[in-house]
C-alpha angles and dihedrals in degrees: 000000000000125000094266094051091052089064091051101053098111120053125206108249137202111249123203124205123198138173117272097021117148123247090253092052090048093053092046091052096046088049086071091062088076099179134101126335096359090066091055092047093051091048088052090052092051092047093047091053089050090049096055091046092056108089092190093058125098109210118217117195126190131182139165133246098250091066092058088058088064133061088266084087093080092047090053090050090050091050089053093045092054089064098249096121128068104173131017130208119189146140137267091252090059088058089051095051093043091053095044095049094042089056092054098266105157120224120196139208111248135154136270090232100057119128105261093197088059091045089054090054089050092048093241121141117214121213103180102300095339118101122208121189112229092239091054094059130031102021092042092051094045095050092050094043094051089050096052094039089057089056094042095050088052090058096049140332104233121058132177114224092246091051092050094048091052088051090051090049091052091055096046094056093187120144091212092054116102089207094052091046092047092050092050092046091042090234108157118235117208118194111171091178096047093128089062091083146066086267090056092048089050089055088057096045091047091053092046090050095051091043090058090047089052098244133116124274135199125279118212112215110192093173087071087064092050091052090052092048090048091054093046094049098044093046097045114099093208136359131208123191133210108190119189110186124342141255127085096339091055092047094048090053096051093038093060093041091067090069088065091049095269135295119315088199127024123186115178123187111190148142092204124107129226101218094085091057093241122154089229091057097041111118124225094263092062090061089060090071089054092048089242094116121037115243090237094044122130100243139167138172113212113199114211147077111303091222086068102030101043097054090051091048094048094042091054091046093053093048092050091048092052092046094048097035093242116168129175137186118201118246119256119212102195092247118176123252130221 
């Protein structure tokens, strides 16, 4: 085969859609489209199936807070519960939304074009096109957080963030909570920006309250988390990363991957662009220069909204796993609790 022929190995096809077709049939038909985002999505499906089949691979998974405000939250919890995730990276806001919704705080479907001045008068927060009543967020989170911090500080003074988030998950006891599921599965959650949240503010106000009362508070010890991540990264034979969104959770995942020589697999799902030099928009190939993704890694950036892309990706994974008899149990790292 000459050089020209190598470029012409896959022909664009002519898909046909019909009523009543199975999900597998649908994926096989859209595979024929060939062009643009569908090619990236199908590569991501193939790479994810390879990842879960590799027993030597530690799977890192990062996601952002806005997704936990949507119904994607339960799909993320299910993905964790199926044993496909070994380590989680997320933000303080994800902790907020998981607590609020686990406690019965209702979130509602709104619109991007609503009048935010009117919403302020009505005490409704807007997160994109999601509406959150005031009483279902801050006050709910603070009351719960103060209650569990009182119990936690009675057990010991110093807590790593991962330890504390497992403790939170044990108290929520909600099957659609990513923190409850992670606690039960013993999947560590690392949130380096946890204090940038209502939960983080409640940590401060709790400590101030007990200080005024003359009793001891709770000390957050994030360096405990870094030591755990160091141990996980240096002892993992290989690491694969699934990065949904950007920001601090994305960076923490790829940062710690470099200590295992970089990611063997990298799947990014994003709406951010790279031309502004942002970390959120940086494609997988940029991470090669930082030694965070291996030059020979199987890598893909899928552009699109995660509320559309991730369900398609997971649905295709589950069908392939059932078809091929693939089962996976998440790795356990013997981490202390509490």
